[in-house]
C-alpha positions as CSV (number, residue, x, y, z in Angstrom):
1,M,-0.8,-8.5,5.2
2,I,-3.2,-6.0,6.8
3,D,-3.5,-2.6,5.1
4,C,-3.5,0.3,7.6
5,I,-4.5,4.0,7.5
6,I,-3.5,6.6,10.1
7,I,-5.8,9.6,10.8
8,D,-4.4,11.9,13.4
9,D,-4.1,15.7,13.3
10,E,-0.7,15.7,15.1
11,Q,2.2,14.9,12.8
12,Y,4.5,13.5,15.5
13,A,1.7,11.0,16.4
14,V,1.5,10.0,12.7
15,D,5.3,9.6,12.5
16,L,5.3,7.4,15.6
17,L,2.6,5.1,14.3
18,E,4.3,4.9,10.9
19,H,7.4,3.8,12.7
20,Y,5.6,1.2,14.8
21,I,3.7,-0.2,11.7
22,G,7.0,-0.6,9.9
23,Q,8.2,-2.9,12.7
24,V,5.4,-5.4,12.2
25,P,5.7,-7.5,9.1
26,D,2.0,-8.3,8.9
27,L,1.0,-4.6,8.8
28,H,1.3,-2.4,5.6
29,L,0.7,1.3,5.7
30,V,-1.2,2.5,2.7
31,A,-2.0,6.1,3.8
32,A,-1.7,8.6,6.6
33,T,-3.2,12.0,7.0
34,T,-3.5,14.8,9.5
35,D,-6.7,16.0,7.9
36,P,-9.8,14.2,9.3
37,L,-11.9,15.1,6.2
38,A,-9.2,13.6,4.0
39,G,-9.2,10.6,6.3
40,L,-12.9,10.1,5.9
41,A,-12.4,10.1,2.1
42,L,-9.7,7.5,2.4
43,L,-12.1,5.3,4.5
44,N,-14.8,5.6,1.9
45,E,-12.3,4.1,-0.6
46,M,-11.0,1.4,1.7
47,Q,-12.6,-2.0,1.5
48,Q,-11.0,-3.7,4.4
49,G,-8.1,-3.1,6.8
50,L,-7.1,-1.4,10.0
51,V,-7.5,2.3,10.9
52,F,-5.6,4.1,13.7
53,L,-8.0,6.9,14.5
54,D,-7.3,9.9,16.8
55,V,-10.3,11.1,18.9
56,Q,-9.7,14.8,19.3
57,M,-9.4,16.5,15.9
58,P,-10.7,19.7,14.5
59,D,-13.7,19.8,12.1
60,L,-14.4,16.1,12.6
61,T,-13.7,14.1,15.7
62,G,-12.6,10.5,15.7
63,V,-15.9,9.5,17.3
64,E,-17.9,11.3,14.6
65,I,-15.8,9.5,11.9
66,L,-16.4,6.2,13.7
67,K,-20.1,6.7,13.5
68,L,-19.8,7.2,9.7
69,I,-17.9,4.0,9.1
70,N,-20.4,1.4,7.8
71,K,-18.0,-1.4,6.7
72,K,-17.7,-4.5,8.9
73,D,-14.3,-5.3,7.3
74,I,-12.7,-2.1,8.6
75,R,-11.3,-2.5,12.1
76,V,-10.5,0.5,14.2
77,I,-7.9,1.2,17.0
78,M,-8.5,4.6,18.6
79,T,-5.8,6.8,19.9
80,T,-6.0,9.8,22.3
81,A,-4.5,11.5,25.3
82,Y,-7.8,11.5,27.1
83,K,-8.9,8.2,28.7
84,E,-12.4,9.4,29.3
85,Y,-13.2,8.9,25.6
86,A,-12.6,5.1,25.8
87,L,-16.3,4.3,26.4
88,D,-17.3,6.0,23.2
89,G,-14.9,3.9,21.3
90,F,-15.8,0.5,22.8
91,E,-19.5,1.3,22.2
92,H,-18.6,1.1,18.5
93,E,-16.7,-2.2,18.9
94,V,-13.2,-0.9,18.3
95,V,-10.3,-3.3,18.4
96,D,-8.5,-1.4,21.2
97,Y,-8.0,2.0,22.7
98,L,-4.4,3.4,22.9
99,L,-3.6,6.1,25.4
100,K,-0.9,8.6,24.3
101,P,2.0,8.6,24.6
102,I,1.9,5.2,23.0
103,G,4.7,2.7,23.8
104,F,5.6,0.0,21.3
105,P,4.8,-3.0,23.7
106,R,1.2,-1.5,24.1
107,F,1.0,-1.0,20.4
108,L,1.9,-4.7,19.8
109,K,-0.6,-5.9,22.3
110,A,-3.3,-3.9,20.5
111,V,-2.6,-5.3,17.0
112,N,-1.5,-8.8,17.9
113,R,-4.9,-10.3,18.2
114,L,-6.0,-8.9,14.9
115,V,-2.7,-10.0,13.2
116,E,-3.1,-13.6,14.5
117,S,-6.7,-13.7,13.4
118,H,-5.7,-12.5,9.9
119,R,-3.0,-15.1,9.7
120,T,-5.4,-18.0,10.4
121,Q,-8.1,-16.8,8.1
122,Q,-5.7,-16.3,5.1
123,P,-8.3,-14.7,2.8
124,A,-8.0,-15.2,-0.9
125,D,-6.8,-12.2,-2.9
126,N,-8.1,-12.1,-6.4
127,G,-6.6,-8.7,-7.1
128,T,-9.8,-7.1,-8.3
129,D,-9.9,-4.5,-5.5
130,D,-6.2,-4.1,-4.9
131,F,-4.9,-0.6,-4.9
132,L,-2.4,1.8,-3.5
133,F,-2.7,5.3,-2.0
134,V,0.2,7.6,-2.9
135,K,1.0,11.0,-1.5
136,T,0.5,14.1,-3.7
137,E,2.2,17.5,-3.4
138,Q,-1.0,18.8,-1.7
139,K,-0.9,18.3,2.0
140,G,-3.3,15.7,3.3
141,K,-4.2,14.6,-0.2
142,F,-3.7,11.0,-1.5
143,L,-4.3,9.5,-4.9
144,K,-5.7,6.0,-5.3
145,V,-3.9,3.9,-7.9
146,N,-5.3,0.6,-9.0
147,I,-2.5,-2.0,-9.2
148,Q,-3.9,-3.6,-12.3
149,H,-3.4,-0.3,-14.2
150,I,0.3,0.0,-13.3
151,A,2.5,-0.7,-16.3
152,Y,5.8,-0.1,-14.6
153,I,7.4,1.9,-11.8
154,E,10.6,3.9,-12.1
155,G,12.8,4.7,-9.1
156,L,14.4,8.1,-8.8
157,G,16.2,8.2,-5.5
158,N,13.6,9.1,-2.8
159,Y,10.9,9.4,-5.5
160,V,9.2,7.0,-7.8
161,V,7.3,7.5,-11.0
162,I,4.3,5.2,-11.5
163,H,3.5,4.7,-15.2
164,T,0.0,3.5,-15.9
165,D,-1.6,1.8,-18.9
166,T,-3.4,5.1,-19.7
167,Q,0.0,6.7,-20.0
168,Q,-0.5,8.7,-16.8
169,R,2.7,9.5,-14.9
170,I,2.3,9.8,-11.1
171,T,5.3,11.1,-9.1
172,T,5.3,10.4,-5.4
173,Y,7.7,10.5,-2.5
174,L,8.5,6.8,-2.0
175,N,11.5,4.5,-2.3
176,L,11.3,1.7,-4.9
177,R,12.2,-0.7,-2.1
178,D,9.0,0.3,-0.3
179,L,7.0,-1.2,-3.2
180,V,8.9,-4.4,-3.9
181,D,7.3,-6.6,-1.3
182,R,3.9,-5.1,-2.0
183,L,4.0,-5.8,-5.8
184,L,6.2,-8.9,-6.4
185,D,3.3,-11.3,-5.6
186,K,0.9,-9.2,-7.8
187,G,2.3,-10.1,-11.2
188,F,5.3,-7.7,-11.1
189,I,9.0,-8.4,-11.4
190,R,12.0,-6.3,-10.7
191,I,14.3,-6.2,-13.7
192,H,16.6,-3.4,-12.6
193,K,17.6,-1.5,-9.5
194,S,15.4,1.3,-10.8
195,F,12.5,-0.5,-12.5
196,I,9.7,-2.8,-11.5
197,V,7.5,-3.9,-14.5
198,S,4.1,-5.5,-14.8
199,L,4.2,-8.9,-16.6
200,A,0.7,-8.3,-17.8
201,H,1.8,-5.1,-19.6
202,L,5.1,-6.4,-20.9
203,T,4.9,-6.7,-24.7
204,A,8.5,-7.6,-25.9
205,V,12.0,-8.6,-24.8
206,E,14.7,-7.1,-27.0
207,G,18.2,-8.1,-26.0
208,N,18.9,-6.7,-22.6
209,A,15.8,-4.5,-22.5
210,V,12.0,-4.9,-22.4
211,K,9.1,-2.9,-23.9
212,V,5.9,-2.1,-22.0
213,L,2.7,-1.4,-23.9
214,N,3.1,1.5,-26.4
215,D,6.0,3.1,-24.5
216,D,8.8,3.6,-27.0
217,R,11.3,3.8,-24.2
218,P,13.2,0.5,-23.7
219,I,13.6,-0.5,-20.1
220,P,17.0,-2.0,-19.3
221,I,17.5,-5.4,-17.6
222,G,20.1,-5.0,-14.9
223,K,22.9,-7.6,-14.5
224,A,21.8,-8.5,-11.0
225,Y,18.2,-9.3,-12.2
226,K,19.0,-10.8,-15.6
227,Q,19.2,-14.5,-14.6
228,E,16.0,-14.5,-12.7
229,F,14.1,-12.6,-15.4
230,F,15.2,-14.8,-18.3
231,K,14.5,-17.9,-16.2
232,L,10.9,-16.7,-16.0
233,V,10.9,-15.9,-19.8
234,N,12.1,-19.4,-20.6
235,T,9.2,-21.0,-18.8
236,K,6.9,-19.2,-21.2
237,L,9.1,-19.6,-24.3
238,L,7.7,-21.2,-27.5
239,S,10.0,-21.9,-30.4
240,F,8.6,-21.7,-33.9
241,L,10.6,-23.5,-36.6
242,P,9.9,-23.3,-40.3
243,K,8.2,-26.4,-41.7
244,K,10.3,-28.5,-44.0
245,P,9.1,-28.4,-47.7
């Protein structure tokens, strides 16, 4: 899976790229912004991945941002309505240059070589630098959340509440389904249609509920997830019997 960031000052362009990224299983969108300064901050946090970078933006152009990127594991696909800027992009070894309006076949052609290269390399993931960016109420601002600090996630319709091991509660506009594929191979398990929990932070199983860290609130185990959850529990179960006198 290749993590992606979109930096484009036009919201319709961001929406289109979000839709295209969602159609490619090997791509995962972690953040998008219409503010180039916020985008530069996102890039400073990013360790590796793919950036869709617009050229013509206020305050800070895409080419100026490109010159500030000093991480060889961040690849860039530039986007613009002006073909004369292509030379600037290729001088900085961008993956490709997409001319707006961007069609899906052209988008696929741009990302396909990078996706195929990523599949063959299959880099090991030790989880030490794994994180999510989530939207905040402030436009253009995203909050970085380290996956290892997530205790459990609660779904509330079109919103989720991320509960951390420091008892921080982060509410963001997401659907729980958007996080399932991202987290299930990171030591998390879905135990209810509204809850994903971290196995590392799970402290007790009490009947049809679990406890996580010092949270007094029991988290229910849904019927649809009960069999799979207890199958996992049984693989870790030790029975202690009293010694005979």
